[in-house]
C-alpha positions as CSV (number, residue, x, y, z in Angstrom):
1,M,-0.2,0.2,0.0
2,D,1.7,3.2,-1.2
3,D,1.8,5.9,2.7
4,A,2.3,8.7,0.1
5,Y,-0.5,8.6,-1.6
6,A,-2.9,6.8,0.8
7,R,-2.0,9.1,4.6
8,P,-3.6,12.7,3.0
9,K,-6.7,10.5,1.9
10,V,-6.6,9.6,5.2
11,A,-5.7,12.6,7.1
12,K,-8.9,14.0,4.8
13,Y,-11.2,11.8,6.0
14,L,-10.5,12.2,9.9
15,A,-10.4,15.8,9.6
16,T,-14.1,15.6,8.3
17,G,-15.6,13.8,11.1
18,A,-14.6,10.4,10.0
19,K,-14.4,8.4,13.7
20,V,-12.4,5.5,12.2
21,V,-10.6,4.9,8.6
22,W,-9.6,1.3,7.7
23,L,-7.7,0.6,4.3
24,V,-7.5,-3.0,3.2
25,D,-4.7,-4.6,1.9
26,T,-5.9,-7.3,0.1
27,D,-1.8,-8.1,-1.4
28,A,-0.8,-8.3,2.1
29,R,-3.8,-9.4,3.2
30,T,-3.9,-6.9,6.3
31,V,-6.1,-3.7,7.5
32,R,-5.0,-0.5,8.8
33,G,-7.1,0.8,11.3
34,Y,-7.0,4.9,11.9
35,G,-8.1,7.4,14.7
36,P,-8.8,10.6,15.4
37,N,-5.6,12.1,16.9
38,Q,-3.3,9.0,16.7
39,S,-0.7,9.6,15.7
40,E,0.1,6.1,14.3
41,Y,-2.1,3.4,13.1
42,A,-3.0,-0.4,13.7
43,V,-2.1,-2.7,11.8
44,Y,-4.4,-6.2,11.9
45,S,-3.4,-9.4,10.2
46,A,-5.6,-12.7,9.1
47,D,-5.1,-14.6,12.6
48,T,-6.9,-10.8,14.4
49,E,-10.3,-9.7,15.4
50,I,-11.4,-6.0,14.3
51,N,-14.1,-4.0,15.7
52,L,-15.8,-1.0,15.3
53,D,-16.8,-0.3,18.4
54,A,-16.0,4.0,17.7
55,I,-19.2,3.6,15.1
56,A,-21.0,0.6,15.4
57,E,-20.4,-1.2,19.5
58,G,-20.6,-4.5,19.2
59,F,-19.4,-4.8,15.6
60,S,-16.4,-7.2,15.3
61,A,-14.9,-9.9,12.1
62,P,-11.7,-11.5,12.0
63,V,-9.7,-10.2,9.7
64,A,-9.1,-13.2,7.8
65,S,-12.9,-13.1,6.4
66,F,-12.5,-9.8,4.7
67,F,-10.4,-12.1,2.4
68,P,-11.3,-14.6,-0.1
């Protein structure tokens, strides 16, 4: 995933009020999770569970389920 392309878009989404941004990398089979006022992102791989408590309390799914 190209950080030079992704970072400005993520910053724009968060600046306009998004509570969370997920970038899915199909090649690496990972998800990057960004949140407001966070300097770093979290990386979730196939063996982890990801949640959306910031906007949909109780939603969670294994990252592996995002990929065929």
